[in-house]
C-alpha positions as CSV (number, residue, x, y, z in Angstrom):
1,M,1.5,0.9,27.6
2,R,1.7,3.8,25.2
3,S,4.0,1.9,22.9
4,E,1.5,-1.0,22.8
5,K,-1.3,1.4,21.8
6,C,0.9,3.0,19.2
7,G,1.9,-0.4,17.8
8,E,-1.8,-1.4,17.7
9,L,-2.7,1.8,15.9
10,E,0.0,1.5,13.3
11,K,-1.0,-2.2,12.7
12,L,-4.6,-1.2,12.2
13,Q,-3.7,1.7,9.9
14,A,-1.6,-0.6,7.8
15,E,-4.4,-3.2,7.6
16,M,-6.9,-0.5,6.7
17,K,-4.7,0.8,3.9
18,E,-4.3,-2.7,2.6
19,Y,-8.1,-3.3,2.8
20,L,-8.9,0.0,1.1
21,N,-6.5,-0.9,-1.8
22,F,-8.2,-4.2,-2.2
23,Y,-11.6,-2.6,-2.0
24,N,-10.8,0.1,-4.6
25,K,-9.3,-2.5,-7.0
26,T,-12.4,-4.6,-6.6
27,V,-14.7,-1.7,-7.2
28,E,-12.7,-0.6,-10.3
29,S,-12.8,-4.2,-11.7
30,L,-16.6,-4.4,-11.2
31,E,-17.1,-1.1,-12.9
32,F,-14.9,-2.1,-15.8
33,D,-16.9,-5.4,-16.1
34,L,-20.2,-3.6,-16.0
35,N,-19.1,-1.1,-18.7
36,A,-18.0,-4.0,-20.9
37,I,-21.4,-5.8,-20.4
38,D,-23.3,-2.6,-21.1
39,H,-21.3,-2.0,-24.2
40,T,-21.9,-5.6,-25.4
41,L,-25.7,-5.2,-24.8
42,S,-25.7,-2.0,-26.8
43,L,-24.3,-3.9,-29.8
44,H,-27.2,-6.4,-29.8
45,E,-29.8,-5.8,-32.4
46,I,-32.6,-5.9,-29.8
47,R,-32.2,-2.9,-27.6
48,I,-31.8,-3.7,-23.9
49,N,-31.8,-1.0,-21.3
50,A,-29.2,-2.2,-18.8
51,E,-30.9,-0.1,-16.1
52,N,-33.9,-2.4,-16.3
53,I,-31.8,-5.4,-15.3
54,P,-32.1,-5.8,-11.5
55,S,-29.1,-6.3,-9.2
56,I,-28.6,-9.6,-7.5
57,Y,-27.1,-9.7,-4.1
58,K,-25.4,-12.9,-3.0
59,H,-25.7,-13.8,0.6
60,P,-23.0,-15.9,2.4
61,V,-24.1,-19.5,3.2
62,N,-24.3,-20.1,6.9
63,S,-22.6,-23.5,7.4
64,K,-24.2,-23.9,10.8
65,S,-27.7,-24.1,9.4
66,K,-26.9,-27.3,7.5
């Protein structure tokens, strides 16, 4: 029983570490992209304040509702 719990814990910790690595890489990539976009906007002759551009949140499509 203890060995099963220990095995479950180790598996979950490994999965969590893998997920956190993926999450961190995704966040870094998005931050890099946003900085590149903001830099590109700053080069435009018409000044655009990037903070005035609202965020868009994508929602997953529920296939059951179709």
